[in-house]
C-alpha positions, 0 to 999 in steps of 0.5 A, a space after each residue: 354678530 352685528 351683521 347678521 340678519 334678523 326679523 324684528 316685530 313692532 307693535 303698530 297702528 299705522 305701519 306706514 308711519 313706522 316705515 317712513 321713520 325707519 327710512 329717515 333713520 337710514 335703516 336697511 329694510 330687506 323685507 317687510 310684512 304685517 298682520 293686524 297688529 304687528 309690523 315685521 321687518 327684515 334687517 341687520 341685527 346692528 340696527 336693532 338697537 338703533 330702532 329700540 332707541 329711537 322708536 321708544 313709543 313702539 314695542 320692538 322685539 327680536 322675532 327671529 333670525 334667518 338664513 345661516 344665522 337661523 340654522 346656527 342659532 337652532 343648532 346652538 339652542 338644541 346642541 345639548 338635546 341634538 348631541 344627547 339624541 345622537 349619542 342615545 341613537 348610537 348606544 341604542 344601536 350598539 345595545 341592540 346588537 350586543 349579546 348580554 346573555 347566553 342561554 343554552 337550553 338543556 338540562 345536562 349540565 355537562 353538555 351546557 358547559 361544553 356548548 358554552 366552551 365551543 361558542 366561546 372558542 368561536 367568538 360567540 361571547 357575552 358583551 360582543 356584537 351579534 354575528 350575521 346569519 351566515 356566520 352563525 350557520 358556519 359556527 353551528 356546522 363546526 360545532 356539530 362536526 366537532 361534537 358528533 358523538 354528543 350533539 344531534 342538533 343545535 340552533 342559535 337565535 336572538 331574542 332581543 339582547 339574549 342569544 338562545 341556543 337550542 340543543 338536542 343531545 345525541 341519544 345513546 340507545 342503551 340495551 334494555 335489561 333483558 329479563 329471563 322470564 316475564 309475563 303480560 298481565 291485565 292491569 284491570 278487569 276488561 274485555 280484550 279488543 286488540 292483541 299486539 304480540 311481540 314475544 310470548 304465548 297468548 292465553 287469551 283472545 280478542 273479546 275475551 274478558 280478563 280479571 285484574 292480574 290474569 295472565 294474557 301473554 305467557 313467557 312459559 314455553 310448554 311442551 307436553 304439559 312441561 315447561 321447556 323454556 322461559 322468555 320475557 313476553 312482550 306486547 301491547 294489549 288493548 281492552 275496554 274498561 268500565 267505570 262508574 263515576 259519581 258526581 254531585 254539583 250544586 245549583 249555585 255557581 260562583 263566577 266573576 264579572 268584569 267591570 269597565 274599571 281598568 287601571 294601569 301600573 308599572 312593574 319592575 322584575 329583578 330576578 324572581 322579585 317583583 316591584 310594583 311602582 304605584 299602589 293598586 287601588 283595585 281590590 279584585 283584579 286580573 293583570 294583563 302583562 305586556 313587556 316594555 323592556 327586558 335585559 337579562 333578568 331585569 324587566 319593565 312591564 306594563 300592567 293593565 289591572 282589570 277590576 272584576 266582581 264576584 257574583 253567584 247565580 243559580 243554574 238551570 236543571 239543564 245547565 247543572 246536568 251538563 256541568 255534572 256530566 262534564 266533570 264526570 268525563 273529566 275525571 276519567 280523561 285525567 287517567 287516560 294516555 294520548 292513545 286511549 279514549 272514551 268509547 261510551 258514556 251513559 247516565 245510570 242514575 240522576 237525583 235532584 234536590 233543591 240545592 244539588 244534582 247527583 249523577 252516577 255515570 257509566 263510562 267505557 274506555 279503550 285503554 292499554 291494559 297490558 302490564 309486564 310481570 317479572 317472574 323470578 325463581 326462588 333458589 331456596 324453594 324453587 317457587 315463582 315469585 312475581 313483580 308487576 311493573 308498567 
């Protein structure tokens, strides 16, 4: 301890006088430097007490150690911090490479349990280290080979500490119930634009107009005006369907406008329960959430609260007209499937007053209008009953 090398800081006005006194005391000075108010000397720690004793009129401080002693002192000073940091890094590396939860993405409970069992048998369990990609591929191939009858496809990927297992169940094609007698009828009044006939006798042609419930494809096989046989007609019938849509929209519109006032908060989510750390001081706000940490059903989120104010404005005639027309079109679009579309739109009537606009819109669509009608023979009176299904 006494022989370790240290730097001393001495507050001086004339550093030459101090150096002379230190020389007279027999102090070993290995190096020295100075600034405006201080002299710094490099000496042994054992001389530190002697200097303080004999240079009583000077302020002498232990400034720093050097060499190996300095390194050891730093290590000693920060041993707790250094140890904690190293342990934290090790734990973090382990935590990021450990599977805490396995999620099998399927609604079939039996398939889910089967896949979990297969994963477990192949060493993919919770609270175990993540396996490399090549090993995962081998396990996936093995599980698929062992379960060809129930699994079509399987994918394993990691999302943080969670193992996500995407599963596609093998589709078992079931024979569709074969009805002995059915027709294809119109689901609405329309003009036929396309006939895709699979089975049945067409009673209508393209460009024919049909009423709702009218038979388009018949399941009756007729010869010499007598029904010789019955089948279940099938096909796709497309037609133009007409709508009149009525829409009323006010000129006054409410909207929101964001201010420049933003606040940050922390949110803790456990299962489906949310706990906000700080009390919000913003009344009207929209939250933007950024996930900071997630472990199973535990989350820590950063919440940016953006303040807004509610305002109203008066739309121009053109704006309210466009809004009303858009609402009318949206009403019809909600009824259409992906292979159906709007062919034509035309405003039939427009009325304006001080507060609202009223529109009556004529819309033509292309729709699948064919609906299967099951026909059953009544054993009692030999009459035909029908039931329509999509």
